[in-house]
N, C-alpha and C positions, 0 to 999 in steps of 0.2 A: 503493500499497498504506499501512495505516497504521502509524503513529511506533509503535504497541503492537503491533502482529502482526508488526513488524520486528525487535522487540526478541525478540518471543521465536524467533522465527529465529535471531536470534546467541545468544541462551544455551541452547539444546539442543546445538552444537555443540564451544560452552565448554565445558561439563561434560566431555564427549566427549573433549576434549585434554587438559585438565586432567588426567582419570582417564589418560590415557595417558600423559602426563610423570610423574604422582608411579610411575606401573608400571615404566617405562622405567630412571628414578631410581633405584630401589627394585633393581633387577636388575644394575645395573650397580656394585652394592655385593656382588655376588656372581662375579665371573667363575667361566665352564662352571660356572652355577651351584651352587659349592663355596661352603659357611663357614667353611673354614680360613684367609683370605686376611683375611678381615673382619675374624675373632677375632685373626688373629697383627700384623692392622695397630696400631703403636705411631706416633709421632712421633719417632721415633730409626730406626724399621725401619718403613716406609710400606710396605705389601703392596695399599694400593688408589690410585688411580689420585687427584691431589689433585684435579680439576675434578669430581671423580664427588660429594666429600666437601663442596662449595659448596653441595651439595643445588638448583640450580638448579630442576631439573625439579618437587622437591616443594616448595620456596619458592617460588620464582619462576615457574613455568608450573603448581602446580600449586595451591597455597592462594591467593596472590596475585592468584587468573584465577577460582577457584571462586568465592571471594564474589563479585567483583561478580558474577560469571553472576548468580547465587544472583538479584540485587537489581534486572540487566535480567529477567530470566525475571516477578517480582514485580510489572513496568512496561508489561507483557502480560496480566496480570491481571484482572477485573475489581475496582473499587474497589482498594484495596489501594493501591498505586505507581501505579497507574495516572495520574496526573494531568502537573498541568503539574510539583508541584514533584516529584514521582517522576521522573520526567524528565531536569530538571538534574539533582539528586544524584547522578540514573545516569551523567553524563558525568565527575563526579568520581569512582566507582567502576569504572567506565571509563578515567580515567586510572591511577588504580591495577591493572590489568589490566594496560596497555600499559608501566609498567615491572617488571611482573613478567616480562613476557613478553620484554622484554630483557634482563631477566637471567636467564632462562633460555637463551637464545638466546647473551648471551654467553659463560657457561657451557660451552657447550654444544659450539661455534665454536673455544674452547681447549683441551678435550677431543682433538677431530679433530686439533687442529693441533700439538698439543702429543703425541698416544699416550696410551698407555695407558705403567702402572706395573707392569714386568716383572723372569722372571728371566730372566740372559742364559745360563745355568747350568742342568742340570737340578736341581734340589733339593726333595727330598720330604718332607725335614724339616723345611722353611725357616729350614736353619738359618743362620749367618754365610758359610757357603762357597759360596751362591748371589752371585753377583751382582745386586742388584736396582739398578735406575735404568730412569730416560725418554729408554732408547735415540734417540725421534726428534725430542725436546724444539728440535733446532735446524734438524731438517727444512725449517718451515714449511708444514708439510702434504704435505710432495714424497714423503713414504713412500706415501702415500694412491693414486698412482699408479701406484706399484711394488710390488705384492703381491711380489714374488721379497723383499724384505729384509724380511716379513713374522715371517718363523721368526727370525729373531733370536731374537725374546721364545720362550721355552721353556717357562714357568710363568708363568703360568698357563695350559692348555692353550687356542690361540684364542681365546686374550682379544686380540688386534689386530681380530681380525674383528670377537670381542663387542665390544669398544668404539664401531670402527666400525657398526656397525650402529644400534645404542642412542643412540648419541648424532646421527646422521643425523637418525631419529627424533624426538627431542627438538628437535631444531635446526630443522625438516619444522613440529613442532607447534605450538613459541612463535611460528614465523613465521604461521601462521594466529593465532593467537590474536591476536600485533596489529594484524593486520591488519581481524579481530572486532571487537575493541574502539576501533580508528579507528574503524571505521563506526558505531559507539554513540556513541560522541560525537560523532558528526558528528547522526546520530537523535535523540538527545538535547536538540542544541539548538535543531532543527525541534522536537522535540515539547514541549520548553515553550513554543516559541513559536507553536507552532498550536494544540496541545491533543494528544490522544490518542482513539483511537475503537477500542472491543473490540470491536466486530462489523460489519459491513458498515449494516446497519438501524438503528444510534444516529447519529442526531444530535448533534454537536458541540456543548459549550453555549455558542460564541462566534455559532455560528449558529442554536440555539435565539433568544438575545437577541436578533440582528438580526429574527428572522421574528417574535418581540414587541413590536419596533417597529413594521416594515415594518405590522401588522394594526389595530395603535394606533390608526397616521398613518390606512388607509386608514380606520376605521369616524368618526373625528372629522373627517373630511374629508366621509366619506358624511351625516355628521348633520348638519354646514352644511348640504349643497348642499338637503336638507331643507326646504319651505318652515313 
């Protein structure tokens, strides 16, 4: 497979994964699909899980992956970045994507390990009477295997399941982004050293030069042999 075609194969899934990461992170800001919690969230009285506010899915798995994906896609197109220089630059862009994916993975893993911010007592008015805390912060993720304790979080309703599902999707998306960006770093190195090809019928520039040299050599040898 040409390095340019491989870049296209990598870029398209990165677009999808970046979009998924952004959507999941935004949804995490609205537990139980309600806006009142994010509206009431303050530094003194947090209502949203702190790892959500790290914006790992938006910044890391989203923007820092989307920008490299665009450049990687361009290396698969005719002209533009589909050259050795473009492939060399794609290594750096892919490294940025790796950093973004690692950031998203770290934020997601912490979110799963520490659990959500929630109220331990029903408090429909979000007043101080409800005890808002992170009840699973010291469980080291053990709560994930014990659904019986999830009911300790009464508000937002179903927040534990909500966070576990979305953080798990974020973690999986970031892991795939990391793998794809790492593959592109290797692909970019090969493209930088060997060049790219945008179609199977296209001859690589280095082979064209070799063909011209061989043709010139054979022609000069033929002229030399003629009386």
